[in-house]
C-alpha positions in Angstrom: 0.4 -0.4 0.0 3.0 2.3 0.2 3.6 2.3 -3.9 1.8 5.9 -4.7 0.7 4.5 -8.2 -1.6 1.9 -6.0 -3.0 4.3 -3.4 -3.6 6.5 -6.6 -5.7 3.7 -8.4 -7.1 2.9 -4.9 -8.4 6.1 -4.4 -10.0 6.2 -7.8 -11.8 3.0 -7.2 -13.1 4.2 -3.8 -14.2 7.5 -5.5 -16.0 5.4 -7.9 -17.5 3.0 -5.1 -17.9 5.6 -2.9 -21.8 6.0 -3.1 -22.0 1.6 -2.2 -21.1 2.8 1.1 -23.8 5.5 1.4 -26.6 5.7 4.4 -29.9 4.3 1.5 -32.4 6.4 2.9 -30.9 9.5 0.7 -31.5 12.0 3.1 -27.9 11.3 4.9 -24.6 11.1 3.1 -23.1 9.8 6.3 -20.8 6.4 5.5 -21.5 3.2 7.2 -18.9 0.3 7.5 -18.9 -3.4 9.1 -17.0 -3.0 12.2 -14.7 -5.8 13.2 -15.7 -8.2 16.1 -12.1 -7.3 17.8 -10.7 -7.1 21.0 -12.4 -3.7 22.2 -14.8 -3.4 18.7 -17.8 -5.3 18.6 -18.6 -5.8 15.2 -22.1 -4.9 13.3 -22.7 -1.6 11.7 -20.8 1.6 12.3 -21.5 4.9 11.0 -19.2 7.3 10.4 -21.2 9.8 12.5 -24.2 9.2 14.4 -27.2 11.9 12.9 -26.9 14.9 14.7 -23.9 14.1 17.0 -20.1 15.2 16.2 -17.2 12.4 15.7 -13.9 11.9 15.4 -12.3 10.0 12.3 -8.5 7.8 12.8 -7.6 7.3 9.8 -4.5 4.6 10.4 -2.7 1.4 9.3 -0.7 -1.3 10.7 2.4 -0.8 8.5 2.5 3.1 9.7 4.7 3.5 12.8 3.0 6.8 13.9 -0.4 5.2 14.4 1.2 2.5 17.1 1.3 6.0 19.3 -1.0 7.8 18.7 -3.5 4.7 19.6 -2.4 5.2 23.2 -3.2 8.9 22.6 -6.7 8.2 21.5 -7.2 5.6 23.8 -6.5 8.7 26.7 -9.6 10.2 24.8 -11.8 7.3 24.6 -11.6 7.2 28.3 -11.7 10.7 29.1 -15.1 11.0 26.7 -16.1 7.4 26.4 -19.4 8.4 24.8 -17.7 10.7 22.1 -18.0 9.3 18.2 -14.2 7.6 17.6 -14.4 4.8 14.8 -10.5 4.5 13.0 -10.4 3.7 9.6 -7.7 0.9 8.2 -6.6 1.5 4.8 -5.9 -2.4 5.0 -7.4 -5.1 3.3 -6.0 -7.7 6.1 -8.5 -8.2 8.4 -5.9 -10.5 10.7 -3.0 -7.9 10.7 -5.9 -5.1 11.6 -7.6 -7.7 14.3 -4.0 -8.8 15.6 -2.9 -4.4 15.6 -6.1 -3.6 17.6 -5.4 -6.5 20.3 -1.9 -5.3 20.6 -2.9 -1.8 21.3 -5.3 -2.8 23.3 -8.2 -0.7 21.0 -11.7 -0.1 23.1 -13.7 1.5 20.3 -14.9 0.9 16.8 -12.3 -0.3 14.2 -13.8 -0.8 10.6 -11.8 -1.3 7.2 -11.8 1.4 4.4 -9.9 -1.0 1.7 -11.2 0.4 -1.3 -10.4 4.3 0.3 -14.1 5.6 -0.4 -14.0 7.1 3.3 -10.2 8.0 2.6 -11.6 9.8 -0.7 -14.8 11.3 1.1 -12.7 13.4 3.6 -9.5 14.2 1.2 -7.4 11.8 3.1 -3.8 11.1 1.6 -1.6 10.6 4.8 -1.4 8.8 7.9 -2.3 9.1 10.2 -4.9 11.8 9.6 -8.0 12.5 12.1 -10.6 14.3 11.1 -13.5 16.2 13.6 -17.1 16.0 12.4 -19.3 18.4 13.8 -23.2 17.4 14.3 -24.2 18.5 11.2 -21.3 16.6 9.7 -18.9 19.4 8.5 -15.1 19.4 9.0 -14.1 21.3 12.3 -10.7 20.2 12.3 -7.7 18.1 10.8 -4.5 16.6 12.4 -2.0 14.7 10.2 0.6 12.8 11.9 1.0 12.3 15.6 -1.5 14.1 18.1 -1.7 14.3 21.8 -4.8 13.4 24.1 -4.8 16.7 25.3 -5.0 18.4 21.4 -7.8 16.2 20.5 -9.8 16.9 23.7 -9.7 20.5 23.2 -11.1 20.0 19.5 -13.7 18.1 20.8 -14.5 20.4 23.9 -14.8 23.0 20.8 -17.2 21.1 19.1 -19.5 19.8 21.6 -19.8 23.2 23.2 
């Protein structure tokens, strides 16, 4: 997945297939995902953002070096704000690699796969890790590429939740 030409092809494919991941009521363009049944992630269907609520999207991959310490920061965020909607989105094809990463890093919130990059394309994400904070209308209020501290993330969540 590190190959830029493969990423470009997958981004194009993701754009073409994004409509297949959209909610089916036609009134909301929120993406929905099938979450992993992994430690801390119960499986089932997970919206990128529950209707009328803000959300933090964490784009990551198991092969991404800064994504590893980012998990510790996100765990602190989740501990401080357990009811805030947080979903981690992996670009990878290999569900076993994601499950192992999730278990090894004590993930305790929903984790989903985006191998066709539909969510990444929808949010203009092209580097990892990237955090995207959506307000209760689904508008982007904050974006951070690279490692973000729990304090930075919590400050932005407080601003969007006010």
